[in-house]
C-alpha positions in Angstrom: -0.1 0.0 -0.1 1.3 3.5 -0.8 2.1 5.9 1.8 0.7 8.7 0.2 -1.6 9.6 -2.4 1.3 11.1 -4.2 2.9 7.6 -4.8 -0.5 6.2 -5.6 -0.9 8.7 -8.6 2.7 8.2 -9.6 2.4 4.5 -9.6 -1.5 5.4 -11.5 0.7 7.3 -14.1 3.2 5.6 -15.2 1.2 2.7 -15.7 -1.0 4.7 -18.5 2.4 6.1 -20.3 3.3 2.4 -20.7 2.4 1.1 -24.3 -0.4 -1.1 -24.9 -1.6 -3.1 -27.6 -5.2 -2.5 -27.1 -7.8 -1.4 -29.0 -9.0 2.4 -29.0 -12.4 2.5 -27.7 -15.3 4.4 -30.2 -18.7 5.5 -29.3 -21.2 3.7 -30.3 -23.2 6.7 -30.6 -21.2 9.5 -32.3 -17.7 7.4 -33.5 -16.1 9.8 -31.3 -12.6 8.1 -30.1 -12.8 10.2 -27.1 -14.1 7.9 -24.1 -13.7 7.6 -20.6 -13.6 4.8 -18.2 -16.2 5.1 -15.2 -17.3 3.3 -12.2 -20.6 1.7 -13.5 -23.9 0.4 -11.0 -22.6 -2.3 -8.9 -19.2 -1.9 -9.6 -18.8 -2.9 -13.0 -17.0 -1.0 -15.7 -18.6 1.4 -17.8 -17.7 3.9 -20.6 -18.8 7.8 -20.9 -18.1 9.5 -24.3 -16.9 12.9 -23.6 -17.9 14.0 -26.8 -21.8 13.6 -26.6 -21.8 12.4 -23.0 -23.5 8.6 -24.0 -22.3 6.3 -22.0 -22.2 2.3 -22.0 -21.1 -1.0 -21.1 
């Protein structure tokens, strides 16, 4: 467990900056690649388009 929130943020930012071979998400409503991962109902993972506001899981 990190000693501070700063250590946790540094750890998370390091994970984000590493290259991945994943596919980019696209909004099923508008096709935008600007999607954010959000916590869904009952702890599930959902996504929200930051361009049009559409959400999906």
